[in-house]
C-alpha positions, -999 to 999 in steps of 0.1 A, spaced: -483 -257 194 -505 -261 162 -504 -301 149 -505 -283 115 -477 -260 120 -456 -236 135 -466 -213 167 -473 -178 166 -480 -151 193 -508 -137 193 -524 -105 217 -554 -115 237 -581 -89 234 -605 -78 258 -634 -97 260 -667 -77 263 -672 -42 263 -664 -19 232 -633 2 222 -643 41 221 -623 68 207 -631 104 193 -616 105 155 -606 143 148 -623 138 115 -651 112 118 -661 120 154 -664 92 177 -662 60 169 -672 27 188 -664 -9 180 -672 -41 199 -645 -60 212 -666 -93 203 -662 -81 169 -619 -84 175 -600 -110 172 -567 -123 191 -546 -114 161 -516 -126 155 -484 -103 167 -457 -122 157 -452 -149 129 -434 -184 132 -403 -169 130 -408 -144 153 -411 -107 131 -437 -89 143 -464 -80 125 -478 -42 114 -502 -35 137 -477 -48 166 -450 -29 151 -468 6 148 -478 6 185 -444 0 197 -431 27 173 -458 52 183 -447 48 224 -411 45 212 -411 79 196 -439 93 222 -464 101 189 -493 123 198 -517 123 166 -518 97 140 -532 111 107 -538 85 80 -566 75 54 -597 57 65 -588 26 53 -569 21 84 -602 28 105 -604 -9 113 -567 -10 124 -571 13 151 -594 -6 181 -570 -34 174 -542 -6 183 -556 9 211 -558 -20 228 -529 -32 224 -517 1 235 -537 2 266 -524 -32 272 -487 -23 273 -493 9 296 -496 35 267 -517 64 263 -536 63 228 -529 91 205 -552 116 189 -564 99 158 -574 115 123 -587 91 99 -588 108 62 -614 102 37 -598 85 3 -590 99 -27 -609 93 -58 -600 93 -93 -612 114 -118 -638 84 -125 -652 86 -89 -630 50 -83 -604 45 -54 -565 62 -66 -545 34 -68 -509 22 -91 -532 -4 -105 -557 23 -118 -525 42 -132 -523 66 -104 -491 84 -103 -463 90 -75 -443 123 -63 -416 111 -83 -439 112 -116 -453 142 -111 -415 157 -110 -406 137 -138 -432 157 -154 -419 189 -145 -444 198 -120 -430 220 -90 -431 208 -53 -448 239 -39 -475 231 -67 -479 196 -55 -480 203 -23 -502 231 -25 -527 205 -45 -523 179 -20 -531 203 10 -565 212 -9 -574 179 -13 -599 173 19 -588 205 37 -594 240 32 -585 275 45 -617 298 38 -616 303 1 -578 305 0 -566 286 -32 -532 292 -31 -509 296 2 -468 290 5 -458 265 27 -450 289 56 -490 299 53 -500 259 53 -481 251 81 -496 279 102 -532 278 89 -536 240 86 -557 221 118 -579 192 121 -614 210 124 -611 220 87 -605 181 72 -634 171 51 -654 140 57 -660 131 23 -635 119 -4 -617 146 -23 -616 136 -60 -584 140 -82 -584 172 -106 -557 173 -129 -569 203 -144 -563 218 -111 -532 212 -103 -520 220 -141 -534 254 -130 -515 257 -98 -484 249 -113 -484 273 -142 -494 300 -116 -461 290 -93 -438 288 -125 -454 321 -137 -445 335 -102 -413 317 -97 -380 329 -101 -362 328 -130 -329 317 -119 -342 285 -97 -366 274 -127 -333 273 -146 -318 252 -123 -348 231 -121 -348 228 -158 -313 212 -160 -323 176 -158 -345 179 -188 -321 200 -209 -296 170 -201 -318 147 -213 -332 165 -243 -291 171 -249 -297 207 -254 -267 225 -257 -268 258 -240 -236 273 -252 -250 276 -285 -275 304 -276 -286 333 -252 -282 330 -215 -309 300 -205 -323 321 -174 -334 350 -198 -350 324 -224 -363 309 -192 -381 340 -179 -394 346 -215 -409 311 -215 -423 310 -178 -454 335 -182 -475 308 -204 -455 274 -194 -477 250 -172 -446 226 -167 -408 228 -168 -410 207 -196 -428 232 -218 -404 258 -209 -372 233 -223 -396 227 -253 -396 261 -262 -362 268 -256 -350 244 -279 -361 274 -303 -328 295 -294 -304 266 -292 -306 251 -323 -284 269 -340 -289 293 -373 -312 280 -400 -297 274 -432 -326 288 -456 -327 276 -493 -340 297 -520 -374 280 -517 -379 285 -487 -373 317 -481 -395 322 -514 -422 305 -499 -427 326 -462 -405 354 -467 -426 378 -494 -402 397 -519 -418 430 -513 -412 422 -474 -376 422 -482 -370 458 -482 -389 463 -446 -368 434 -431 -330 452 -446 -345 486 -430 -351 469 -396 -319 454 -398 -302 487 -402 -326 502 -374 -314 475 -350 -275 485 -360 -280 520 -353 -301 520 -327 -286 490 -303 -316 480 -283 -314 464 -250 -347 458 -240 -380 444 -258 -398 483 -256 -367 495 -275 -367 465 -298 -406 472 -302 -398 507 -306 -378 499 -342 -404 476 -353 -427 505 -354 -405 528 -367 -404 498 -398 -437 490 -399 -450 534 -399 -422 538 -429 -437 507 -446 -468 512 -440 -475 474 -428 -495 455 -406 -471 439 -377 -482 402 -388 -471 414 -425 -436 419 -408 -432 399 -380 -442 365 -395 -412 368 -421 -388 378 -398 -396 353 -371 -390 327 -402 -360 343 -410 -343 338 -378 -359 307 -367 -373 287 -397 -410 290 -382 -437 314 -378 -445 299 -339 -426 321 -317 -431 341 -280 -436 377 -291 -411 389 -312 -396 420 -298 -392 398 -267 -374 369 -286 -352 398 -302 -339 412 -271 -331 377 -254 -314 370 -286 -291 398 -286 -288 425 -315 -256 405 -329 -273 375 -340 -303 387 -351 -289 412 -374 -265 380 -385 -295 358 -392 -315 387 -410 -282 395 -428 -293 366 -446 -324 374 -461 -322 395 -493 
């Protein structure tokens, strides 16, 4: 035992020769044994070290492929020597290039890199994150978007790139928008629930939430954006005073609003197309352009002029609620 400390157990590395393996990404790699020390495989307290543990685990689990970051290349010759000493056959090694951040530096938590859990909290869908990560350093022709089933079918080590991939937040956001836009409204509504609870939104105070999601998902980039947009429908009826009405709803337009309200009562529209038909009838009757009527109606309904398409909004809210809110004007 050493005089100045407790003993450790070391692996006696071969003397002379080289460790050679064909990396599935980097190609043939050769490391001289003279460059490798007799590494510690058990600490003074008896606990095993990383390089020893992973080899034992690979043998026990009959691992055939080790796919990991290229910062582990230097561990590979040591692990191969331990593997052979234990009578095992080394698996296929594939060392993936490092992912760089937007400035070209290696991604790390110290540099603000986010975890998968962080992206979940930011309203990203799992399929978008998987699609994005799969395309970092791997390709299948020109395919940018693919399902999990396609990825499993198409993936192979031969198409892994050797150059470092660079993180592109805009690309991830674009993919997330695509998957939200194409997503099932019922599933998206369920995924939005944690954010609904965080925001304290009472869904009993408005229309069917799935219908709201279906309305908002085409333009949303994240689930949080859907929830932010949904607030409009669950904040209750606006309590407009005379000054607000005078500033945002021209007196000359009030008869047109009343006409549109009566048309809703008479026609009982169920779809945005039917609502649009009644809007057009009122516009024609009063010779108005759409903004001249739509903006005041939006304000009467929500106390804001910023909403999705008015015909779709009215269809989602339901005729009765819209009629009740419009009746407060004029």
